C-alpha positions in Angstrom: 176.5 191.3 112.3 173.2 191.3 110.7 170.6 189.6 112.8 169.2 186.4 111.3 165.6 186.6 110.1 163.2 184.6 112.2 163.1 181.0 110.8 166.3 181.5 108.8 169.1 179.0 109.2 171.0 179.7 112.4 168.3 182.1 113.7 165.5 181.6 116.2 162.6 179.7 114.8 159.1 180.8 115.4 156.4 178.2 115.1 153.5 179.4 113.0 150.3 179.4 115.0 147.9 177.0 113.5 144.5 178.5 112.9 141.5 176.3 113.6 139.5 175.2 110.6 136.2 177.1 110.2 133.0 175.5 109.3 131.4 175.9 105.9 127.6 175.9 105.7 127.9 173.7 102.6 128.9 170.8 104.9 125.4 170.6 106.2 122.6 168.7 104.5 119.1 169.5 105.8 116.3 167.0 105.3 113.2 169.1 104.7 111.3 165.9 103.5 111.5 164.5 107.1 108.8 166.8 108.3 110.8 167.7 111.4 111.2 171.2 112.6 114.0 173.4 111.3 115.8 173.1 114.7 115.7 169.3 114.6 116.8 169.2 111.0 119.8 171.5 111.9 120.7 169.4 114.9 120.6 166.2 112.9 122.6 167.8 110.1 125.3 169.1 112.4 125.5 165.8 114.3 125.7 163.8 111.1 128.5 166.1 109.7 130.5 165.8 113.0 130.1 162.0 113.1 131.0 161.6 109.4 134.1 163.8 109.8 132.9 166.6 107.5 133.3 168.8 110.5 136.5 167.7 112.1 137.4 167.9 115.8 138.4 171.5 116.7 136.6 173.1 113.8 135.1 176.4 114.7 131.5 176.8 113.9 130.0 179.8 112.3 128.5 182.3 114.7 124.8 181.8 115.2 124.0 185.0 113.4 126.1 184.1 110.4 124.8 180.6 110.1 121.2 181.8 110.5 121.7 184.2 107.6 123.3 181.6 105.3 120.5 179.0 106.0 117.7 181.6 106.0 116.4 180.7 109.4 116.0 182.5 112.7 119.0 183.0 115.0 117.0 181.4 117.9 116.7 178.2 115.9 120.5 178.0 115.5 121.1 179.0 119.1 118.8 176.2 120.3 120.5 173.7 117.9 123.9 174.6 119.2 122.6 174.4 122.8 121.4 170.8 122.2 124.7 169.7 120.8 126.6 171.4 123.6 124.6 169.5 126.1 125.1 166.2 124.2 128.9 166.7 124.1 129.4 167.2 120.4 130.3 170.8 120.7 132.5 172.9 123.1 131.9 176.6 123.9 134.9 178.9 124.7 134.2 182.3 126.2 135.1 185.1 123.8 136.3 182.6 121.1 133.3 180.7 119.7 131.8 177.3 119.5 134.0 174.3 118.3 133.5 170.6 117.5 134.6 168.6 120.5 137.8 166.6 120.2 136.4 163.6 121.9 132.9 162.7 120.7 130.4 161.0 123.0 130.9 157.3 123.0 127.3 156.6 124.1 124.2 157.4 122.1 122.9 160.9 122.9 119.3 161.5 121.9 117.2 164.5 122.7 113.9 163.0 121.6 110.7 163.0 123.6 111.1 160.8 126.7 110.1 157.2 126.0 110.2 157.5 122.2 112.2 154.7 120.6 115.2 155.5 118.5 115.4 154.1 115.0 117.8 151.1 115.2 120.7 151.3 112.7 121.0 148.5 110.3 124.4 147.4 111.5 123.2 146.8 115.1 120.7 143.9 114.9 119.0 142.2 117.8 118.3 145.3 120.0 115.0 145.1 121.7 112.4 147.9 121.5 112.9 148.6 125.2 116.6 148.8 124.6 116.2 151.5 122.0 113.6 153.3 124.0 116.1 153.6 127.0 118.8 154.7 124.6 116.5 157.4 123.3 116.0 159.1 126.6 117.8 162.4 127.1 121.0 162.2 129.0 120.5 165.0 131.6 123.4 164.1 133.9 125.1 167.1 135.5 127.9 167.6 132.9 128.8 170.4 130.6 131.5 170.3 127.9 134.2 172.9 128.4 133.7 173.5 132.1 136.5 172.2 134.2 135.6 169.8 137.0 137.1 172.2 139.6 134.4 174.8 138.8 131.3 174.0 140.9 128.9 176.8 140.2 126.1 175.7 139.8 126.2 171.9 139.7 123.1 170.2 140.8 122.6 167.1 142.9 126.1 167.1 144.4 126.6 167.5 148.2 129.5 169.3 149.7 132.0 166.5 149.7 134.7 168.8 151.1 132.6 169.1 154.3 132.3 165.4 154.8 134.1 164.0 158.0 136.6 161.9 156.0 138.9 161.3 158.9 136.1 160.0 161.0 134.9 157.7 158.2 138.4 156.4 157.8 138.6 155.5 161.5 135.3 153.7 161.4 136.4 151.8 158.3 139.6 150.7 160.1 137.8 149.7 163.3 135.1 147.8 161.5 137.7 145.9 159.4 139.8 144.9 162.4 136.7 143.7 164.3 135.0 141.7 161.6 137.0 141.3 158.4 136.2 137.6 158.3 132.4 138.2 158.2 132.8 141.1 155.8 134.4 138.8 153.2 131.5 136.3 153.2 128.5 136.4 150.9 125.9 138.9 152.1 122.2 138.8 152.2 120.5 140.2 149.0 118.2 142.4 151.1 121.2 144.0 152.8 123.4 144.0 155.9 121.1 143.4 158.9 122.7 146.1 161.1 122.2 148.7 158.3 118.6 147.7 157.7 117.9 148.2 161.4 119.7 151.5 161.4 117.8 152.8 158.4 114.5 151.7 159.9 115.2 153.5 163.2 116.3 156.6 161.4 113.3 156.8 159.1 110.9 156.3 161.9 112.3 159.2 163.9 113.1 161.6 161.1 110.6 160.9 158.3 107.6 159.3 160.0 108.1 156.1 157.9 106.3 153.1 159.5 108.4 150.0 159.0 110.4 147.2 160.6 114.0 146.4 159.5 112.8 143.4 157.5 110.9 145.8 155.1 114.1 147.7 154.3 115.9 146.5 151.1 119.4 147.9 150.6 120.3 148.7 147.0 123.0 150.4 144.9 121.4 153.9 144.9 118.0 155.3 144.1 118.2 154.4 140.4 118.5 150.7 141.2 115.6 151.1 143.7 113.4 152.5 141.0 114.4 149.8 138.5 113.5 147.1 141.0 110.2 148.7 141.8 109.3 148.9 138.1 110.3 145.3 137.4 108.4 143.9 140.3 105.2 145.9 140.1 104.7 146.4 136.3 104.1 144.3 133.2 105.2 145.5 129.8 102.6 148.0 128.5 101.3 149.0 131.9 100.7 152.7 132.3 102.7 154.7 134.9 102.2 158.3 136.0 105.4 160.5 135.9 105.7 164.1 137.0 106.0 166.7 134.2 108.4 168.3 134.5 110.2 165.6 136.4 113.2 163.5 137.0 114.3 161.7 133.9 116.2 158.9 135.6 113.0 157.5 137.0 111.5 157.5 133.6 114.5 155.5 132.4 113.6 152.8 134.9 110.0 152.7 133.7 110.9 152.6 130.0 113.4 149.7 130.7 110.5 147.8 132.3 108.4 148.4 129.2 105.9 150.7 130.9 103.8 153.3 129.1 104.7 156.7 130.4 101.9 159.1 131.3 103.3 162.6 131.9 101.1 164.3 134.5 101.4 168.1 135.0 102.8 169.6 138.2 101.6 172.9 139.7 102.1 174.8 143.0 100.5 171.9 144.9 102.5 169.1 143.3 101.3 166.4 141.0 97.8 167.1 139.6 96.1 163.9 140.7 92.8 164.9 138.9 94.7 165.4 135.7 96.3 162.0 136.1 92.9 160.4 136.5 91.7 162.1 133.4 94.7 160.9 131.4 95.0 157.3 132.6 92.8 156.3 135.6 93.9 152.7 135.0 97.6 153.5 135.6 99.3 150.8 137.7 102.0 153.0 139.3 102.9 156.7 140.0 106.4 157.9 140.8 106.3 161.2 142.8 108.6 163.5 144.8 106.0 164.8 147.3 108.3 166.3 150.0 110.4 168.3 147.5 109.4 168.1 143.8 112.2 167.8 141.3 112.9 170.2 139.7 110.4 172.9 140.7 110.9 172.5 144.5 107.3 172.6 145.5 105.8 170.3 148.2 102.7 168.3 147.5 99.7 169.7 149.4 97.9 167.6 152.0 94.8 167.5 149.8 96.8 166.1 146.8 98.5 163.6 149.1 95.2 162.2 150.3 93.8 162.2 146.8 96.9 160.3 145.5 96.6 157.7 148.3 92.9 157.3 147.7 93.5 156.7 143.9 96.1 154.0 144.6 93.7 152.1 146.9 90.8 152.5 144.6 92.7 151.5 141.5 94.8 148.8 143.1 97.9 150.8 142.0 101.2 151.6 143.6 102.9 154.8 144.6 106.7 155.1 144.4 107.8 157.9 146.8 111.2 159.3 145.9 112.4 161.1 149.0 115.7 162.2 147.5 116.8 165.2 149.6 114.1 165.8 152.2 116.7 166.0 155.0 117.6 169.5 153.9 114.6 171.5 155.1 115.5 175.0 156.3 112.1 176.3 157.6 110.2 174.2 160.2 110.3 170.5 160.6 110.7 168.1 157.6 107.4 167.2 156.0 106.3 163.6 156.9 106.7 161.0 154.3 103.8 159.9 152.2 104.4 156.3 153.3 103.6 157.1 156.9 100.1 158.3 155.9 99.0 155.2 154.1 97.3 152.6 156.3 96.7 150.4 153.2 100.4 150.1 152.4 100.2 151.1 148.8 103.5 153.1 148.9 107.1 152.0 148.0 109.5 154.4 149.8 112.9 155.2 148.2 115.8 157.0 149.8 119.5 157.4 149.1 122.7 158.3 150.9 124.2 159.8 147.8 122.8 163.3 148.4 123.8 163.3 152.1 127.1 161.5 152.3 128.7 161.3 148.9 127.6 160.5 145.3 130.4 158.0 145.2 128.7 155.9 148.0 126.2 154.0 145.9 123.9 153.0 148.7 120.2 153.5 148.7 117.2 151.7 150.1 113.6 150.8 149.5 110.9 150.4 152.2 108.3 147.9 150.9 105.1 146.4 152.4 105.7 143.2 154.3 103.8 141.3 151.7 106.4 142.3 149.1 109.6 141.6 151.1 110.2 138.2 149.6 109.6 139.1 146.0 111.8 142.3 146.3 114.5 140.3 148.0 114.4 137.8 145.1 114.6 140.6 142.5 117.5 142.1 144.4 119.3 138.7 144.4 119.0 138.3 140.6 119.9 141.9 139.9 123.5 141.8 141.1 123.5 139.8 144.4 124.1 142.5 147.0 125.6 145.9 147.8 129.3 145.7 148.9 129.2 144.7 152.6 132.1 146.8 153.9 130.3 150.1 152.8 127.1 148.9 154.4 128.8 147.9 157.7 130.7 151.3 158.0 127.5 153.2 157.2 125.6 151.3 159.8 128.2 152.3 162.4 128.1 155.9 161.1 124.4 156.0 161.8 124.3 154.0 165.0 127.0 156.2 166.7 125.0 159.4 165.9 127.5 160.7 163.3 125.0 160.7 160.5 122.4 162.8 162.3 125.1 165.3 163.3 126.4 165.4 159.7 122.9 166.1 158.4 122.4 169.0 160.9 125.8 170.5 160.0 125.0 170.3 156.3 121.6 171.8 156.8 123.2 174.9 158.3 125.9 175.0 155.6 123.4 174.6 152.7 121.0 177.1 154.2 123.8 179.7 154.3 124.8 178.9 150.8 121.2 179.3 149.6 121.0 182.7 151.3 124.2 183.7 149.6 122.9 182.7 146.2 119.6 184.5 146.7 121.4 187.7 147.8 123.9 187.6 145.0 121.1 187.0 142.4 119.1 189.9 143.7 122.1 192.1 143.5 123.6 191.0 140.2 120.7 189.5 138.2 117.9 191.9 138.7 115.7 191.9 135.6 117.5 188.9 134.2 116.7 186.1 136.6 114.2 185.9 139.4 115.7 183.7 142.1 113.6 183.1 145.3 114.5 180.9 148.3 113.0 177.5 148.8 112.3 175.7 152.1 113.9 172.5 151.1 116.6 171.1 148.8 120.0 171.6 147.2 119.1 173.8 144.2 117.0 176.9 143.3 114.9 177.8 140.3 115.8 181.1 138.5 112.9 182.3 136.4 113.8 184.1 133.1 111.9 187.1 131.7 109.0 186.4 129.4 110.1 185.6 125.9 113.7 184.4 126.8 114.4 180.8 125.9 116.0 178.9 128.7 118.1 176.6 126.5 119.7 179.6 125.0 120.3 181.1 128.4 121.8 177.8 129.6 124.1 177.7 126.6 125.3 181.3 127.3 126.0 180.3 130.9 128.0 177.2 129.8 130.0 179.3 127.4 130.8 181.7 130.2 132.0 178.8 132.4 128.9 178.5 134.6 127.0 175.2 134.9 123.2 175.8 134.5 120.5 173.5 133.3 117.3 174.6 131.5 114.0 173.7 133.1 112.6 172.9 129.7 115.0 169.9 129.4 113.0 168.2 132.2 109.6 168.8 130.5 107.9 166.2 128.3 104.6 167.8 127.3 104.0 170.6 129.8 104.7 174.2 129.0 105.5 177.3 131.0 108.0 180.1 131.4 111.7 179.4 131.0 114.0 178.9 134.0 117.5 177.9 134.9 118.3 175.4 137.7 121.1 176.5 140.0 122.7 174.0 142.4 124.4 175.5 145.5 125.0 172.7 148.0 128.6 171.9 146.7 129.5 175.6 145.9 131.5 177.7 148.3 130.0 181.1 148.9 132.9 182.9 147.2 132.3 180.8 144.1 128.6 181.5 144.3 129.3 185.2 144.1 131.6 184.8 141.2 129.3 182.4 139.4 126.4 184.8 139.7 128.6 187.6 138.2 129.6 185.4 135.3 126.0 184.4 134.7 124.8 188.0 134.8 127.5 188.9 132.2 126.4 186.0 130.0 122.7 186.8 130.1 123.3 190.4 129.2 
């Protein structure tokens, strides 16, 4: 009997493998008349082609070299354009295969313009305020990367080791608190926060951070982002100037832009925020947001001289300092640096802290410590923002702190994160010699890896993402400042085995 041909009637059928569509350079329309750089023109042209459907989901893009030749531009220009669209979610990178149009396009507006610059409002969306478009125009730098599965942790930033959290203990505290006081927990809570939690936070900050306050000065909020938003709304009028660190944390800039503030990027060096530069740029600024204990993202601590200069400027200018103390619990050498708030006898500092970096990012509980003269106005702003933070989480967290579990958890995490930082430094020195200079830091949950001179960090970040490793370029957090390229490597949530493997993947990608 003669075997049937594949696909013939009665024989085994073989499904033809569908090849992905390949991009044609003719689908791109560059706008030279716009006056924008070639890179920006290419980004806008690619994004427009994707949104319009000329580049369908799943389409494989030309290689950077091939597209550069066809468009008569440098390969770095194309690499940087691909990198921006990868970070925005329009493209996906597959190791050894290429770069593809994402199947699910971003639902929210992604803009990689200069921080604070408004986005041109489309004609079909009337009624949007200038502040609304300014907020939408800020870069989205959340820790995500298209194409990397959620199970892969190297090297995600800003995420604690959730697997090391005492979940059973938390569950017991939750059950006990509910049985004891479920009736009270179902009632409307105070806008400023659950009183036992306010007392617990005040006691903890006094002993661990040198913060000078009474419980009434503690305002409980839904995370540090809401704390910054409240501070901006209470302390600033539209048009007021505000100093921001450059490079710096873009989420704080979002709060300022939403309040209508004028952002003043102030350079950061080895001693922290350059106060003299800020006074040269805008001595009349009404507010400064700083990370003095552990600058984000460079990791430096503000020097004593700069701290005193900043406090003196605030008193002299009748301005405010917002101190973002986001992960100062994790200091591996010596005692934690005292908070700036404890050094200010004139009470010109608004202190912000969060439990997201210590307990879990899902626990949206943060706090402000405000001067006594501002308690009423901040409480009112909190009431009209969203009422109050869920009470059950506040009550359980208060028990967690009062019974000593929080302090023990911080100590355990400090040991764990210190060990993971050492593992990252050792692996980098072994595998990344000549490619990435990674040195230890005294504080924090991430390290800065400096690239060789001439290597663009967005390109390096894209290579890492395509290899399956989460990295973020330092330049993404710059506004006007310049400097050598670097990659930011989070390690707190990454097991040591995955740290080693992640470094190997990154080394292979950077070669």
